[in-house]
PALUM-852751 format. One line per 3 residues: their letters; for each residue x, y, z of C-alpha. Coordinates in steps of 0.2 Angstrom, whole numbers, padded with zeros to 4 digits. Example, Ala and Ser with C-alpha at 12.3 -4.5 7.8 and 13.67 -1.06 7.14 Angstrom:
2
as> 0062 -0022 0039; 0068 -0005 0036
This chain:
313
mpa> 0148 -0962 -0147; 0136 -0964 -0163; 0123 -0954 -0155
vte> 0135 -0941 -0149; 0142 -0941 -0169; 0125 -0940 -0176
rae> 0120 -0926 -0167; 0137 -0916 -0172; 0133 -0921 -0190
esa> 0116 -0915 -0188; 0123 -0898 -0180; 0136 -0894 -0195
afa> 0124 -0900 -0206; 0110 -0887 -0198; 0125 -0873 -0198
tlt> 0128 -0875 -0217; 0110 -0873 -0223; 0107 -0857 -0211
agy> 0122 -0848 -0208; 0119 -0835 -0224; 0101 -0832 -0216
rte> 0106 -0823 -0200; 0106 -0806 -0209; 0091 -0804 -0218
llt> 0083 -0812 -0204; 0089 -0796 -0192; 0082 -0785 -0205
hcy> 0065 -0794 -0206; 0064 -0794 -0187; 0069 -0776 -0185
rml> 0056 -0772 -0196; 0043 -0781 -0185; 0049 -0773 -0170
gsv> 0058 -0757 -0174; 0070 -0760 -0160; 0088 -0767 -0166
qda> 0091 -0775 -0149; 0074 -0783 -0148; 0077 -0790 -0166
ees> 0094 -0797 -0161; 0086 -0806 -0146; 0072 -0812 -0159
vqe> 0085 -0820 -0172; 0094 -0829 -0156; 0078 -0837 -0151
tyl> 0073 -0840 -0169; 0090 -0850 -0172; 0085 -0857 -0155
raw> 0071 -0865 -0160; 0074 -0868 -0177; 0089 -0880 -0170
raf> 0078 -0888 -0158; 0066 -0892 -0169; 0077 -0898 -0185
daf> 0075 -0915 -0185; 0057 -0913 -0188; 0062 -0902 -0203
egr> 0056 -0913 -0218; 0062 -0901 -0232; 0043 -0896 -0239
ssi> 0048 -0881 -0238; 0064 -0870 -0242; 0076 -0869 -0227
rty> 0072 -0849 -0228; 0054 -0851 -0229; 0057 -0861 -0212
lyr> 0068 -0849 -0204; 0056 -0834 -0208; 0040 -0845 -0202
iat> 0050 -0846 -0185; 0055 -0829 -0185; 0041 -0821 -0189
nvc> 0030 -0831 -0174; 0043 -0826 -0162; 0044 -0808 -0167
lsa> 0022 -0808 -0166; 0024 -0817 -0148; 0035 -0804 -0143
leq> 0022 -0789 -0150; 0010 -0798 -0138; 0021 -0794 -0123
rsr> 0027 -0776 -0128; 0021 -0760 -0133; 0025 -0753 -0151
rim> 0039 -0744 -0154; 0035 -0724 -0159; 0043 -0708 -0163
psa> 0039 -0693 -0152; 0027 -0685 -0166; 0017 -0701 -0162
fpv> 0017 -0701 -0143; 0001 -0703 -0135; -0005 -0690 -0124
deh> -0011 -0706 -0113; 0004 -0717 -0114; 0017 -0714 -0100
hpr> 0031 -0726 -0103; 0035 -0725 -0123; 0046 -0737 -0130
wle> 0056 -0727 -0145; 0060 -0733 -0160; 0078 -0736 -0165
pip> 0089 -0732 -0179; 0100 -0749 -0187; 0116 -0746 -0195
dal> 0119 -0751 -0214; 0133 -0762 -0207; 0119 -0774 -0199
lvd> 0106 -0773 -0215; 0105 -0787 -0227; 0114 -0784 -0244
gpa> 0104 -0776 -0258; 0106 -0766 -0273; 0112 -0749 -0266
dav> 0102 -0739 -0281; 0087 -0747 -0281; 0073 -0736 -0272
ear> 0063 -0751 -0264; 0077 -0760 -0256; 0080 -0744 -0249
agv> 0062 -0739 -0244; 0061 -0755 -0235; 0071 -0749 -0221
rla> 0070 -0730 -0221; 0066 -0724 -0204; 0049 -0717 -0210
fia> 0044 -0733 -0216; 0050 -0742 -0199; 0040 -0729 -0189
alq> 0024 -0731 -0200; 0026 -0751 -0199; 0024 -0750 -0180
hlp> 0007 -0742 -0182; 0000 -0757 -0189; -0009 -0772 -0179
pir> 0005 -0785 -0179; -0003 -0798 -0192; -0006 -0784 -0204
rav> 0013 -0779 -0202; 0018 -0795 -0204; 0007 -0799 -0220
lil> 0014 -0781 -0228; 0032 -0785 -0222; 0031 -0803 -0232
rdv> 0020 -0798 -0247; 0026 -0781 -0252; 0044 -0780 -0243
lal> 0050 -0798 -0246; 0039 -0801 -0263; 0032 -0816 -0255
saa> 0016 -0826 -0262; 0000 -0825 -0253; 0001 -0846 -0251
eta> 0020 -0843 -0243; 0013 -0829 -0234; -0001 -0839 -0228
dil> 0010 -0852 -0224; 0022 -0843 -0213; 0007 -0835 -0204
dlt> -0004 -0850 -0202; -0018 -0841 -0211; -0029 -0845 -0227
aas> -0023 -0837 -0243; -0040 -0828 -0242; -0037 -0819 -0225
vns> -0019 -0815 -0233; -0027 -0806 -0247; -0039 -0797 -0236
alp> -0027 -0791 -0223; -0016 -0784 -0237; -0026 -0770 -0244
rar> -0030 -0765 -0226; -0012 -0764 -0223; -0008 -0755 -0237
aqi> -0021 -0742 -0234; -0018 -0739 -0216; 0001 -0737 -0219
arv> -0002 -0725 -0233; -0010 -0713 -0220; 0007 -0712 -0209
apa> 0020 -0715 -0223; 0024 -0704 -0239; 0024 -0716 -0256
pda> 0043 -0720 -0259; 0042 -0710 -0276; 0032 -0695 -0267
ine> 0050 -0692 -0258; 0061 -0686 -0271; 0077 -0689 -0261
pad> 0093 -0681 -0269; 0106 -0691 -0279; 0121 -0700 -0271
rqr> 0132 -0687 -0275; 0122 -0671 -0269; 0116 -0682 -0254
rml> 0135 -0685 -0249; 0139 -0665 -0252; 0121 -0660 -0241
vnr> 0128 -0670 -0228; 0146 -0666 -0227; 0139 -0647 -0227
yvt> 0127 -0651 -0211; 0143 -0658 -0203; 0153 -0644 -0204
afe> 0139 -0632 -0200; 0134 -0642 -0185; 0154 -0642 -0178
rad> 0155 -0622 -0181; 0138 -0619 -0173; 0134 -0611 -0190
lav> 0113 -0607 -0189; 0115 -0598 -0204; 0120 -0614 -0216
lag> 0109 -0626 -0206; 0093 -0615 -0211; 0099 -0615 -0229
lmr> 0101 -0634 -0228; 0081 -0636 -0219; 0065 -0636 -0227
adi> 0052 -0623 -0220; 0042 -0637 -0214; 0056 -0647 -0207
afe> 0050 -0659 -0191; 0063 -0662 -0177; 0062 -0675 -0165
mpp> 0075 -0681 -0152; 0071 -0699 -0144; 0070 -0699 -0128
ltt> 0063 -0682 -0127; 0045 -0682 -0130; 0046 -0665 -0136
wyq> 0047 -0660 -0156; 0046 -0646 -0166; 0040 -0643 -0182
gra> 0044 -0629 -0194; 0062 -0620 -0197; 0059 -0606 -0185
avl> 0055 -0618 -0170; 0070 -0629 -0174; 0083 -0615 -0175
efl> 0076 -0607 -0160; 0079 -0623 -0151; 0096 -0627 -0158
rgh> 0103 -0608 -0155; 0096 -0608 -0137; 0101 -0626 -0131
vlr> 0112 -0636 -0141; 0123 -0624 -0152; 0129 -0612 -0140
epg> 0147 -0611 -0146; 0157 -0620 -0162; 0167 -0634 -0156
rfr> 0156 -0643 -0144; 0153 -0657 -0156; 0163 -0667 -0166
mtp> 0153 -0676 -0181; 0156 -0691 -0190; 0145 -0696 -0206
taa> 0141 -0714 -0206; 0125 -0725 -0212; 0107 -0728 -0205
nag> 0092 -0738 -0212; 0101 -0737 -0231; 0103 -0718 -0230
pav> 0113 -0704 -0221; 0117 -0703 -0202; 0129 -0693 -0192
lah> 0137 -0699 -0176; 0140 -0685 -0164; 0152 -0684 -0151
ird> 0151 -0669 -0138; 0167 -0662 -0127; 0168 -0664 -0111
drh> 0180 -0652 -0102; 0184 -0666 -0088; 0183 -0683 -0099
gwh> 0186 -0677 -0117; 0176 -0683 -0132; 0162 -0695 -0130
pha> 0147 -0702 -0140; 0132 -0691 -0137; 0119 -0693 -0153
ihv> 0114 -0701 -0168; 0108 -0688 -0180; 0098 -0696 -0195
ptf> 0092 -0683 -0208; 0080 -0686 -0221; 0082 -0675 -0237
agg> 0068 -0671 -0249; 0063 -0657 -0261; 0081 -0651 -0259
gia> 0083 -0648 -0240; 0080 -0659 -0224; 0063 -0662 -0223
hla> 0066 -0673 -0206; 0080 -0673 -0194; 0079 -0687 -0179
vfl> 0093 -0685 -0166; 0093 -0703 -0156; 0101 -0698 -0139
dpe> 0103 -0716 -0132; 0121 -0722 -0127; 0116 -0740 -0133
tcr> 0112 -0733 -0149; 0127 -0722 -0150; 0137 -0738 -0144
rfa> 0130 -0749 -0159; 0133 -0736 -0171; 0152 -0733 -0165
aar> 0154 -0752 -0164; 0147 -0754 -0182; 0160 -0743 -0188
t> 0175 -0753 -0182
């Protein structure tokens, strides 16, 4: 009985110490893996490993660092077994079974200052996609140093590296990611009020199949992707031609509900089925820059739709 009581007390102590970190660990694992499902599984594995080894935790580092060390290594192990998550525009011709990047509902993200560019940039879809181009260790170094603002010594401790190795990997990771992702201060996002107005116009135009209004919302160089479809389109004319011929054939076919993904606007689209009514169809994630939609990702995965619908409720 004393052993049972002692274990129960240890379990309660572990729960108290670690309960507040689950959301930020999920965000961290999502950055590493580019998948909400993979991130959730990694967080579960992190807590399981942390609990199993808790009796050996001596408090030499903070409980946060202890959890991040485990979570990062869980993700690195997962990346050894799985291919990277990509978007169709990064689809290599020699890859036959791509694993697609997933958006994350804002409801699942770590809380942060809503008006801070740095806080939003760390989970933007473009940034998450760019991270997947980095080798796993460089990816971890960049996230730990530049996103979480940990010191070189703390990062080295988490990754079981030397501080010199961390300091060597960081500029290489920065240079590599700069080639595939725009700098946060170059995105030139509209203010929140203007962005809400643009999203509302997009929702109304899509529901009405109003291609003229949609054309006015798009930049001339817009990129349009639809995972899991490998085809993607570049340029306003090409996007409008696809929408006209394959998607917006009549008004009232879609019902659009604004939501939020990756610290930015998103829309949950339902499609009308004459036999079964409305059912979830896609998550639209537009990126606004320079006064219009610069990139539009439409995720057609049913599980992603269910996740966003659940997050709203």
